[in-house]
C-alpha positions in Angstrom: 20.8 -8.6 27.2 23.6 -8.4 24.5 26.4 -7.5 26.9 27.5 -4.6 24.8 29.4 -1.9 26.4 27.9 1.7 27.7 29.1 4.6 25.8 28.7 8.2 27.3 27.3 10.6 24.6 27.2 14.3 24.5 24.9 15.9 21.9 24.4 19.4 20.7 21.7 20.9 18.9 21.0 24.7 17.8 18.6 26.3 15.6 16.4 29.3 15.5 15.3 30.6 18.9 12.2 29.2 20.9 10.8 30.0 24.0 12.8 28.6 26.8 9.5 26.8 28.4 9.1 24.9 24.8 12.5 23.8 24.8 12.4 22.8 28.5 9.2 20.7 28.2 10.6 19.1 25.3 13.9 18.0 27.1 11.5 16.8 29.9 9.6 14.4 27.4 12.7 13.5 25.8 14.1 12.2 29.3 11.2 9.9 29.5 11.2 8.7 26.3 14.9 7.8 25.9 16.4 5.6 28.5 19.8 6.4 30.3 19.2 9.9 29.8 21.5 12.1 32.6 20.7 15.5 32.1 19.8 18.1 29.6 20.9 22.0 29.1 19.3 24.5 27.2 19.1 28.1 26.0 16.6 29.6 23.9 18.6 28.3 20.5 21.0 25.8 22.1 20.6 22.5 24.0 23.0 19.7 25.2 21.6 16.4 26.2 24.1 13.6 28.1 23.2 10.1 28.3 24.5 6.6 28.0 24.1 4.3 25.2 24.4 0.7 25.0 26.0 -0.6 21.2 29.1 -2.4 20.1 31.1 0.3 19.0 31.5 4.1 18.9 30.3 4.1 15.1 27.0 2.5 16.0 26.4 5.1 18.9 27.7 8.0 16.7 24.8 7.0 14.2 22.3 6.5 16.8 23.0 9.8 18.4 22.7 11.6 15.1 19.3 10.5 14.8 18.1 10.9 18.3 17.0 14.5 18.0 15.0 13.9 14.8 13.8 10.7 16.1 12.1 12.2 19.1 11.3 15.7 17.6 7.8 14.9 17.0 6.8 12.9 20.0 8.7 14.9 22.5 7.8 18.4 20.9 11.4 19.2 20.3 12.4 22.3 18.1 13.5 21.8 14.2 17.1 22.2 15.4 20.1 20.6 13.7 22.9 18.7 15.2 26.1 21.0 15.9 28.1 18.4 17.9 28.3 14.9 19.1 30.9 13.1 21.5 31.2 9.6 22.1 33.5 8.3 24.8 33.6 4.4 26.5 32.7 4.0 30.1 36.4 3.8 31.2 37.4 7.3 29.4 34.3 9.1 31.2 35.2 7.8 34.6 39.0 8.5 34.0 38.4 12.0 33.3 37.6 13.1 36.7 40.6 11.3 37.9 43.4 12.0 35.9 44.6 15.4 35.4 45.5 15.9 31.7 48.2 18.2 30.3 47.5 21.4 28.6 47.8 21.2 24.9 50.5 23.1 23.9 49.9 26.4 21.3 52.8 25.0 19.2 52.0 21.3 19.3 50.6 18.7 21.6 51.4 17.3 25.0 50.9 13.7 26.5 48.0 12.4 28.3 
């Protein structure tokens, strides 16, 4: 155990449509192959997976997230989709989101957190 912090990752991928049973089965296999996978949502041309990653910093986690889909494509039977979004937040930020209401972003500027 290296004592690195946990980071919450949301990875979004998209591509050419595939049958829903195919993407569902692929995501189920991915959840067996990748530890800490929390959830997956999918459509025929878009999928989102949320999971925890243990790493020293956000940069490392982002690099790992960008490779996740390709690294598991063959073994999990995932479609040849591309990453279209990645969000990485530390554990404190993830848990704080539900407890502290955020101010709306103004249309003419920004608001405080």
